[in-house]
Each structure stands twice: as C-alpha cells, then as structure tokens.
N, CA, C and O atoms as CSV, one atom per row, in Angstrom:
chain,resi,resn,atom,element,x,y,z
A,1,MET,N,N,130.372,125.150,128.596
A,1,MET,CA,C,129.675,125.588,127.397
A,1,MET,C,C,129.778,124.531,126.299
A,1,MET,O,O,128.883,124.402,125.464
A,2,ASN,N,N,130.875,123.778,126.310
A,2,ASN,CA,C,131.087,122.780,125.279
A,2,ASN,C,C,130.028,121.690,125.352
A,2,ASN,O,O,129.546,121.227,124.318
A,3,LYS,N,N,129.654,121.270,126.577
A,3,LYS,CA,C,128.617,120.252,126.728
A,3,LYS,C,C,127.279,120.765,126.234
A,3,LYS,O,O,126.518,120.028,125.608
A,4,LEU,N,N,126.991,122.030,126.514
A,4,LEU,CA,C,125.734,122.631,126.076
A,4,LEU,C,C,125.672,122.702,124.558
A,4,LEU,O,O,124.631,122.411,123.968
A,5,ALA,N,N,126.758,123.080,123.928
A,5,ALA,CA,C,126.796,123.157,122.472
A,5,ALA,C,C,126.611,121.771,121.854
A,5,ALA,O,O,125.913,121.625,120.850
A,6,ARG,N,N,127.237,120.752,122.452
A,6,ARG,CA,C,127.075,119.388,121.944
A,6,ARG,C,C,125.643,118.903,122.114
A,6,ARG,O,O,125.112,118.212,121.244
A,7,ALA,N,N,125.010,119.264,123.239
A,7,ALA,CA,C,123.635,118.847,123.482
A,7,ALA,C,C,122.713,119.444,122.432
A,7,ALA,O,O,121.881,118.737,121.862
A,8,PHE,N,N,122.850,120.735,122.170
A,8,PHE,CA,C,122.009,121.372,121.153
A,8,PHE,C,C,122.325,120.847,119.761
A,8,PHE,O,O,121.430,120.725,118.924
A,9,GLY,N,N,123.593,120.538,119.510
A,9,GLY,CA,C,123.962,119.947,118.232
A,9,GLY,C,C,123.337,118.580,118.055
A,9,GLY,O,O,122.883,118.235,116.963
A,10,SER,N,N,123.311,117.798,119.126
A,10,SER,CA,C,122.692,116.470,119.069
A,10,SER,C,C,121.191,116.577,118.825
A,10,SER,O,O,120.622,115.794,118.064
A,11,ILE,N,N,120.555,117.548,119.474
A,11,ILE,CA,C,119.113,117.749,119.281
A,11,ILE,C,C,118.835,118.156,117.842
A,11,ILE,O,O,117.901,117.649,117.222
A,12,ALA,N,N,119.634,119.063,117.312
A,12,ALA,CA,C,119.445,119.512,115.932
A,12,ALA,C,C,119.649,118.358,114.958
A,12,ALA,O,O,118.895,118.217,113.996
A,13,THR,N,N,120.656,117.539,115.198
A,13,THR,CA,C,120.901,116.376,114.336
A,13,THR,C,C,119.725,115.408,114.408
A,13,THR,O,O,119.274,114.896,113.383
A,14,PHE,N,N,119.231,115.158,115.612
A,14,PHE,CA,C,118.084,114.269,115.776
A,14,PHE,C,C,116.883,114.794,114.996
A,14,PHE,O,O,116.222,114.028,114.294
A,15,LEU,N,N,116.595,116.081,115.107
A,15,LEU,CA,C,115.438,116.645,114.413
A,15,LEU,C,C,115.601,116.587,112.893
A,15,LEU,O,O,114.636,116.315,112.179
A,16,ARG,N,N,116.811,116.839,112.396
A,16,ARG,CA,C,117.061,116.741,110.949
A,16,ARG,C,C,116.854,115.311,110.459
A,16,ARG,O,O,116.227,115.092,109.423
A,17,GLU,N,N,117.383,114.338,111.204
A,17,GLU,CA,C,117.246,112.943,110.810
A,17,GLU,C,C,115.797,112.476,110.902
A,17,GLU,O,O,115.339,111.692,110.072
A,18,THR,N,N,115.085,112.957,111.906
A,18,THR,CA,C,113.661,112.613,112.046
A,18,THR,C,C,112.879,113.141,110.859
A,18,THR,O,O,112.048,112.430,110.294
A,19,ARG,N,N,113.135,114.368,110.481
A,19,ARG,CA,C,112.433,114.967,109.334
A,19,ARG,C,C,112.747,114.197,108.056
A,19,ARG,O,O,111.858,113.965,107.236
A,20,ALA,N,N,113.999,113.801,107.882
A,20,ALA,CA,C,114.376,113.037,106.696
A,20,ALA,C,C,113.664,111.686,106.663
A,20,ALA,O,O,113.221,111.249,105.601
A,21,GLU,N,N,113.549,111.026,107.802
A,21,GLU,CA,C,112.864,109.729,107.850
A,21,GLU,C,C,111.369,109.882,107.585
A,21,GLU,O,O,110.768,109.045,106.912
A,22,LEU,N,N,110.773,110.941,108.109
A,22,LEU,CA,C,109.338,111.149,107.884
A,22,LEU,C,C,109.030,111.423,106.413
A,22,LEU,O,O,107.927,111.134,105.948
A,23,ARG,N,N,109.979,111.969,105.691
A,23,ARG,CA,C,109.770,112.188,104.258
A,23,ARG,C,C,109.772,110.879,103.483
A,23,ARG,O,O,109.222,110.816,102.383
A,24,LYS,N,N,110.379,109.832,104.035
A,24,LYS,CA,C,110.422,108.525,103.372
A,24,LYS,C,C,109.156,107.720,103.590
A,24,LYS,O,O,108.925,106.736,102.887
A,25,VAL,N,N,108.325,108.118,104.556
A,25,VAL,CA,C,107.129,107.350,104.901
A,25,VAL,C,C,106.132,107.416,103.756
A,25,VAL,O,O,105.908,108.474,103.169
A,26,VAL,N,N,105.538,106.268,103.447
A,26,VAL,CA,C,104.462,106.216,102.448
A,26,VAL,C,C,103.157,106.333,103.227
A,26,VAL,O,O,102.712,105.374,103.858
A,27,TRP,N,N,102.549,107.516,103.179
A,27,TRP,CA,C,101.344,107.778,103.940
A,27,TRP,C,C,100.144,107.179,103.235
A,27,TRP,O,O,100.097,107.178,102.005
A,28,PRO,N,N,99.156,106.660,103.988
A,28,PRO,CA,C,97.965,106.076,103.364
A,28,PRO,C,C,97.073,107.155,102.763
A,28,PRO,O,O,97.096,108.312,103.182
A,29,THR,N,N,96.288,106.746,101.771
A,29,THR,CA,C,95.329,107.683,101.189
A,29,THR,C,C,94.146,107.831,102.150
A,29,THR,O,O,93.998,107.051,103.090
A,30,TRP,N,N,93.308,108.842,101.903
A,30,TRP,CA,C,92.135,109.028,102.763
A,30,TRP,C,C,91.180,107.857,102.648
A,30,TRP,O,O,90.526,107.490,103.625
A,31,ALA,N,N,91.093,107.265,101.467
A,31,ALA,CA,C,90.218,106.100,101.299
A,31,ALA,C,C,90.716,104.941,102.175
A,31,ALA,O,O,89.915,104.263,102.820
A,32,GLN,N,N,92.022,104.717,102.197
A,32,GLN,CA,C,92.583,103.667,103.040
A,32,GLN,C,C,92.353,103.956,104.525
A,32,GLN,O,O,92.052,103.053,105.305
A,33,VAL,N,N,92.498,105.216,104.899
A,33,VAL,CA,C,92.280,105.599,106.298
A,33,VAL,C,C,90.841,105.322,106.695
A,33,VAL,O,O,90.593,104.792,107.778
A,34,ARG,N,N,89.892,105.670,105.841
A,34,ARG,CA,C,88.475,105.446,106.155
A,34,ARG,C,C,88.176,103.963,106.271
A,34,ARG,O,O,87.488,103.545,107.202
A,35,VAL,N,N,88.680,103.158,105.339
A,35,VAL,CA,C,88.412,101.714,105.369
A,35,VAL,C,C,89.024,101.086,106.610
A,35,VAL,O,O,88.363,100.310,107.300
A,36,LEU,N,N,90.257,101.404,106.897
A,36,LEU,CA,C,90.921,100.801,108.052
A,36,LEU,C,C,90.312,101.275,109.374
A,36,LEU,O,O,90.265,100.518,110.344
A,37,THR,N,N,89.848,102.521,109.412
A,37,THR,CA,C,89.155,103.000,110.600
A,37,THR,C,C,87.865,102.234,110.814
A,37,THR,O,O,87.538,101.867,111.942
A,38,ALA,N,N,87.127,101.989,109.733
A,38,ALA,CA,C,85.885,101.207,109.837
A,38,ALA,C,C,86.185,99.788,110.316
A,38,ALA,O,O,85.452,99.244,111.141
A,39,VAL,N,N,87.248,99.194,109.808
A,39,VAL,CA,C,87.621,97.844,110.238
A,39,VAL,C,C,87.916,97.826,111.740
A,39,VAL,O,O,87.466,96.928,112.451
A,40,VAL,N,N,88.654,98.797,112.211
A,40,VAL,CA,C,88.985,98.862,113.641
A,40,VAL,C,C,87.716,99.054,114.467
A,40,VAL,O,O,87.537,98.386,115.485
A,41,LEU,N,N,86.829,99.964,114.040
A,41,LEU,CA,C,85.607,100.216,114.798
A,41,LEU,C,C,84.723,98.976,114.867
A,41,LEU,O,O,84.233,98.627,115.941
A,42,PHE,N,N,84.514,98.306,113.735
A,42,PHE,CA,C,83.675,97.109,113.733
A,42,PHE,C,C,84.312,95.978,114.545
A,42,PHE,O,O,83.609,95.217,115.211
A,43,THR,N,N,85.612,95.872,114.491
A,43,THR,CA,C,86.301,94.859,115.291
A,43,THR,C,C,86.121,95.129,116.781
A,43,THR,O,O,85.855,94.211,117.556
A,44,MET,N,N,86.266,96.382,117.176
A,44,MET,CA,C,86.101,96.737,118.587
A,44,MET,C,C,84.665,96.527,119.045
A,44,MET,O,O,84.433,96.058,120.160
A,45,ILE,N,N,83.702,96.869,118.201
A,45,ILE,CA,C,82.290,96.650,118.551
A,45,ILE,C,C,82.018,95.151,118.691
A,45,ILE,O,O,81.350,94.724,119.632
A,46,GLY,N,N,82.534,94.360,117.758
A,46,GLY,CA,C,82.345,92.912,117.814
A,46,GLY,C,C,82.978,92.303,119.053
A,46,GLY,O,O,82.353,91.488,119.732
A,47,LEU,N,N,84.196,92.683,119.350
A,47,LEU,CA,C,84.871,92.158,120.542
A,47,LEU,C,C,84.169,92.614,121.818
A,47,LEU,O,O,84.075,91.860,122.786
A,48,GLY,N,N,83.682,93.844,121.812
A,48,GLY,CA,C,82.941,94.335,122.965
A,48,GLY,C,C,81.669,93.528,123.180
A,48,GLY,O,O,81.316,93.210,124.316
A,49,ALA,N,N,80.973,93.195,122.084
A,49,ALA,CA,C,79.746,92.397,122.190
A,49,ALA,C,C,80.066,90.992,122.705
A,49,ALA,O,O,79.330,90.446,123.527
A,50,ILE,N,N,81.157,90.414,122.222
A,50,ILE,CA,C,81.557,89.077,122.682
A,50,ILE,C,C,81.871,89.110,124.181
A,50,ILE,O,O,81.429,88.237,124.928
A,51,LEU,N,N,82.625,90.107,124.616
A,51,LEU,CA,C,82.965,90.213,126.030
A,51,LEU,C,C,81.719,90.463,126.880
A,51,LEU,O,O,81.585,89.893,127.963
A,52,TRP,N,N,80.814,91.303,126.404
A,52,TRP,CA,C,79.575,91.560,127.132
A,52,TRP,C,C,78.759,90.274,127.255
A,52,TRP,O,O,78.247,89.957,128.329
A,53,GLY,N,N,78.642,89.540,126.155
A,53,GLY,CA,C,77.884,88.293,126.174
A,53,GLY,C,C,78.497,87.270,127.120
A,53,GLY,O,O,77.786,86.609,127.878
A,54,THR,N,N,79.802,87.146,127.072
A,54,THR,CA,C,80.494,86.205,127.968
A,54,THR,C,C,80.286,86.611,129.429
A,54,THR,O,O,80.015,85.762,130.279
A,55,ASP,N,N,80.412,87.880,129.712
A,55,ASP,CA,C,80.200,88.368,131.076
A,55,ASP,C,C,78.775,88.102,131.539
A,55,ASP,O,O,78.561,87.683,132.677
A,56,ALA,N,N,77.800,88.343,130.668
A,56,ALA,CA,C,76.400,88.116,131.033
A,56,ALA,C,C,76.143,86.629,131.289
A,56,ALA,O,O,75.438,86.278,132.235
A,57,LEU,N,N,76.707,85.756,130.455
A,57,LEU,CA,C,76.512,84.317,130.659
A,57,LEU,C,C,77.170,83.827,131.950
A,57,LEU,O,O,76.587,83.028,132.684
A,58,VAL,N,N,78.364,84.298,132.219
A,58,VAL,CA,C,79.056,83.900,133.452
A,58,VAL,C,C,78.285,84.415,134.663
A,58,VAL,O,O,78.117,83.689,135.643
A,59,ALA,N,N,77.817,85.652,134.604
A,59,ALA,CA,C,77.040,86.204,135.718
A,59,ALA,C,C,75.764,85.417,135.931
A,59,ALA,O,O,75.395,85.123,137.068
A,60,PHE,N,N,75.082,85.072,134.837
A,60,PHE,CA,C,73.851,84.283,134.933
A,60,PHE,C,C,74.144,82.905,135.523
A,60,PHE,O,O,73.424,82.428,136.400
A,61,GLY,N,N,75.201,82.279,135.034
A,61,GLY,CA,C,75.572,80.951,135.526
A,61,GLY,C,C,75.928,80.963,136.997
A,61,GLY,O,O,75.493,80.096,137.754
A,62,LEU,N,N,76.717,81.942,137.404
A,62,LEU,CA,C,77.095,82.031,138.810
A,62,LEU,C,C,75.898,82.319,139.707
A,62,LEU,O,O,75.782,81.758,140.797
A,63,SER,N,N,75.011,83.193,139.246
A,63,SER,CA,C,73.837,83.479,140.078
A,63,SER,C,C,72.928,82.260,140.175
A,63,SER,O,O,72.271,82.060,141.197
A,64,ALA,N,N,72.882,81.441,139.120
A,64,ALA,CA,C,72.068,80.216,139.170
A,64,ALA,C,C,72.697,79.195,140.108
A,64,ALA,O,O,71.991,78.529,140.865
A,65,VAL,N,N,74.020,79.067,140.062
A,65,VAL,CA,C,74.714,78.087,140.906
A,65,VAL,C,C,74.689,78.523,142.369
A,65,VAL,O,O,74.454,77.710,143.263
A,66,LEU,N,N,74.930,79.800,142.603
A,66,LEU,CA,C,75.004,80.294,143.973
A,66,LEU,C,C,73.627,80.616,144.546
A,66,LEU,O,O,73.501,80.839,145.751
A,67,GLY,N,N,72.605,80.645,143.715
A,67,GLY,CA,C,71.253,80.900,144.174
A,67,GLY,C,C,70.993,82.323,144.617
A,67,GLY,O,O,70.214,82.551,145.542
A,68,ARG,N,N,71.620,83.263,143.984
A,68,ARG,CA,C,71.425,84.674,144.371
A,68,ARG,C,C,70.580,85.390,143.376
A,68,ARG,O,O,70.311,86.581,143.537
C-alpha cells in the first residue's frame, strides 16, 4: 500500500506543479494567434508550391531524357 500511496502522491505533486507552471505562461493574444496562423499557412502554401514545381520540373526533365 505504501508504494501505491507514493505513486498517487507523485501524480498529485506532478499535477500541482504542472498547473503552477501553466499559470506562468504568457499566452498570445487572439490577434497574435491570427497573424501567426496566417504566416504558417502562407509559408506552407509557398513551400508546397516550390516542392510541386520542383517535382514537375524533375519529372519533365526525366521524361525528356528517358524518352517516355
């Protein structure tokens, strides 16, 4: 029973410390969330377009070289 009590005590301590740390976090405002989300979306779209273009060029080049 002693091991079980220590395990639950450790879990309770972990949860208390986690809650205390989360209270210290400086959360972003909704405006910051919207701006940063837009930055991520545009970056992903741009990188996707670059990868698509590179893939299309390589496929075109290989088909021209291999004659397929």
